[in-house]
N, C-alpha and C positions, 0 to 999 in steps of 0.2 A: 559471560553472563550465566547466572545459575538458573536452574529450572523454574524456580518460583518467580523470578523476574520475567522469564520468557512467558510464563502463564499469565502474568499480569498484563504484559503488552498484548498478548493474544486476546484477553478479555476486553481490553481497551479498544483494540481494533474492531472487535465484534460490535461493541456499542457505537463506535464511530460509523461503521458500515450501516447499522440499523438506523442511526440518525440521518444518514445520507438518503436512505430509501424513503423515510418519512418525509423529509424535505422535498424530495422529488415528487412524491404523491400529492403534495400541496402546491406544486408548481414553482418551487424555489430551486430552479436548476443550478444556478451558480453556487448557492450554499450547499446543495447536495454534492456537487463535484468537489468542493473544498473538504467536506466530511469524508468523502470516498478517498481523497488524496491522503488525508491524515490517517485513515484506516490502513491504507497501503504503507504509509511511513512507519506506523507501529509494527506492522508485519515485517517490514524490512529490518527493523531493529532487532526483532526476534532472531533473524537469520545472521546478521552481521555483528550484533552486539553494539554496545555504546562506544563512542570514540574514546581515544586515550585521554583527551581533555576537551572540555567544552561540549558543544552540541554539533551534530552532523549538519553540514551545509546540504541543502536539499539536492542539488544536482550530484554532489559527491556521493551521497547515500544511494541514489538511484544507480550510479555506475558501480558502486561497491556491491550492492545486492545482486546485480547481474553477474559480477565476477565470482561472488561467493557461491551462487547457485551452480555456476559452471564448475568451479574448483571442487566443491563438495559433491558434485553429481546428484544434487537433490531432486531435480526434475528438469524436464525439457522446456526450454523457452524458444518459441518461434521468433523469426525476425520481426514479425508484426508486434508481438508482445514486448520484445526488447525496445522497439521504437516507442510504443505506448508508454513504457516505463520511463524512458529517457525524456519524453515530452511532458510527462505528468507534472513536474514542478512548474514549468512555464504556463501550462494550461490552468493550473490551480491559481497561479498569480494573476492571469488574465481574468479568471472568474471572480477573484476577490477585488481587483482594483480597476479593471477596465469597464467602460460602459457597453458591455456586450452581453448577450444571452447565450449560454452554452446550449446547443440543440439537444433535445432528448435522445436523438439517435447516437450522438457522441457519448452521452452519459451511459447509455445501454452498453456500449463497448467497454467502458471503464468499470461498470458494474460487473460485467462478466470477468474482467481481469481480476478485480479485487475479490470476487467470490471464489475464483480459482485459487488465489493466494491464501485466502482464509482456510480452504480445505488443505492445501499443500503444507502450509505452516503448522496447522493443527497436527497433521501427521508427523511432521518434523519434530515438533515439541514432544509429542507422545513417544516417538522413537527415541528421542534424547533421554527420556525418562527411564528407558530400559537399560541404559549404560550403567 
Protein backbone atom coordinates (compact mmCIF):
# COMPACT_ATOMS: atom_id res chain seq x y z
CA UNK A 1 0.00 0.00 0.00
CA UNK A 2 1.45 3.35 -0.96
CA UNK A 3 1.77 6.37 1.30
CA UNK A 4 -1.20 8.21 -0.21
CA UNK A 5 -3.50 5.23 0.45
CA UNK A 6 -2.24 4.94 4.03
CA UNK A 7 -2.94 8.64 4.57
CA UNK A 8 -6.48 8.24 3.21
CA UNK A 9 -7.15 5.33 5.57
CA UNK A 10 -5.71 7.37 8.45
CA UNK A 11 -8.01 10.31 7.59
CA UNK A 12 -10.97 7.94 7.34
CA UNK A 13 -10.11 6.44 10.74
CA UNK A 14 -9.98 9.89 12.32
CA UNK A 15 -13.44 10.77 10.95
CA UNK A 16 -14.85 7.43 12.13
CA UNK A 17 -13.32 7.98 15.58
CA UNK A 18 -14.78 11.50 15.81
CA UNK A 19 -18.20 10.18 14.71
CA UNK A 20 -17.98 7.55 17.46
CA UNK A 21 -17.24 10.21 20.07
CA UNK A 22 -20.19 12.33 18.89
CA UNK A 23 -22.52 9.34 18.97
CA UNK A 24 -21.40 8.51 22.51
CA UNK A 25 -22.00 12.10 23.66
CA UNK A 26 -25.59 11.77 22.46
CA UNK A 27 -26.13 8.43 24.18
CA UNK A 28 -25.85 6.16 21.15
CA UNK A 29 -23.45 3.70 22.75
CA UNK A 30 -23.90 0.83 20.31
CA UNK A 31 -23.50 3.06 17.27
CA UNK A 32 -20.48 4.69 18.90
CA UNK A 33 -18.85 1.31 19.41
CA UNK A 34 -19.50 0.39 15.78
CA UNK A 35 -17.83 3.61 14.54
CA UNK A 36 -14.87 3.02 16.89
CA UNK A 37 -14.52 -0.48 15.51
CA UNK A 38 -14.45 0.77 11.93
CA UNK A 39 -11.92 3.44 12.89
CA UNK A 40 -9.74 0.67 14.29
CA UNK A 41 -10.30 -1.42 11.16
CA UNK A 42 -9.12 1.47 8.96
CA UNK A 43 -6.02 1.84 11.13
CA UNK A 44 -5.35 -1.90 10.91
CA UNK A 45 -5.47 -1.69 7.11
CA UNK A 46 -2.86 1.10 7.27
CA UNK A 47 -0.54 -1.38 8.97
CA UNK A 48 -1.28 -4.64 7.12
CA UNK A 49 -2.43 -3.33 3.75
CA UNK A 50 -5.23 -4.68 1.62
CA UNK A 51 -5.67 -8.44 1.17
CA UNK A 52 -4.49 -10.04 -2.06
CA UNK A 53 -8.10 -10.39 -3.17
CA UNK A 54 -11.48 -9.36 -1.86
CA UNK A 55 -11.86 -7.77 1.56
CA UNK A 56 -10.47 -8.67 4.96
CA UNK A 57 -12.62 -10.91 7.14
CA UNK A 58 -12.95 -9.07 10.43
CA UNK A 59 -11.35 -11.65 12.80
CA UNK A 60 -8.57 -12.38 10.28
CA UNK A 61 -7.68 -8.69 10.08
CA UNK A 62 -7.51 -8.44 13.87
CA UNK A 63 -5.14 -11.42 14.08
CA UNK A 64 -3.05 -10.09 11.19
CA UNK A 65 -2.63 -6.62 12.68
CA UNK A 66 -1.33 -8.10 15.94
CA UNK A 67 1.15 -10.26 14.00
CA UNK A 68 2.31 -7.32 11.86
CA UNK A 69 2.83 -5.06 14.87
CA UNK A 70 4.96 -7.78 16.45
CA UNK A 71 6.85 -8.68 13.26
CA UNK A 72 7.61 -5.06 12.34
CA UNK A 73 8.33 -4.11 15.96
CA UNK A 74 6.06 -1.09 15.58
CA UNK A 75 5.03 -0.74 19.22
CA UNK A 76 4.28 -2.82 22.31
CA UNK A 77 0.88 -4.45 22.77
CA UNK A 78 -0.10 -5.60 26.24
CA UNK A 79 -2.00 -8.85 26.77
CA UNK A 80 -5.08 -6.82 27.59
CA UNK A 81 -4.80 -4.84 24.33
CA UNK A 82 -4.37 -8.05 22.33
CA UNK A 83 -7.53 -9.47 23.90
CA UNK A 84 -9.45 -6.25 23.25
CA UNK A 85 -8.39 -6.35 19.59
CA UNK A 86 -9.36 -10.00 19.18
CA UNK A 87 -12.74 -9.39 20.87
CA UNK A 88 -13.52 -6.19 18.94
CA UNK A 89 -15.26 -7.82 15.90
CA UNK A 90 -17.60 -9.87 18.09
CA UNK A 91 -18.41 -6.90 20.31
CA UNK A 92 -19.13 -4.73 17.25
CA UNK A 93 -21.42 -7.44 15.90
CA UNK A 94 -23.28 -7.63 19.24
CA UNK A 95 -23.63 -3.84 19.28
CA UNK A 96 -25.04 -3.82 15.76
CA UNK A 97 -27.34 -6.84 15.88
CA UNK A 98 -28.22 -7.87 19.44
CA UNK A 99 -30.79 -6.19 21.73
CA UNK A 100 -28.15 -5.09 24.24
CA UNK A 101 -26.67 -1.78 25.30
CA UNK A 102 -22.87 -1.52 25.42
CA UNK A 103 -21.96 0.07 28.78
CA UNK A 104 -20.10 3.38 28.65
CA UNK A 105 -17.30 1.91 30.80
CA UNK A 106 -16.58 -0.64 28.06
CA UNK A 107 -16.71 2.09 25.43
CA UNK A 108 -14.14 4.13 27.35
CA UNK A 109 -11.74 1.16 27.23
CA UNK A 110 -12.11 0.93 23.45
CA UNK A 111 -11.84 4.71 23.04
CA UNK A 112 -8.48 4.52 24.80
CA UNK A 113 -7.37 1.67 22.50
CA UNK A 114 -8.44 3.42 19.29
CA UNK A 115 -6.93 6.72 20.45
CA UNK A 116 -3.61 4.98 21.05
CA UNK A 117 -3.75 3.32 17.64
CA UNK A 118 -4.52 6.67 15.98
CA UNK A 119 -1.34 8.08 17.50
CA UNK A 120 0.81 5.02 16.75
CA UNK A 121 -0.40 4.59 13.17
CA UNK A 122 0.03 8.32 12.49
CA UNK A 123 3.65 7.97 13.63
CA UNK A 124 4.04 4.83 11.49
CA UNK A 125 2.67 6.56 8.38
CA UNK A 126 4.86 9.63 8.95
CA UNK A 127 7.90 7.39 9.46
CA UNK A 128 7.01 5.48 6.25
CA UNK A 129 7.09 8.82 4.44
CA UNK A 130 10.78 9.22 5.32
CA UNK A 131 11.80 6.13 3.34
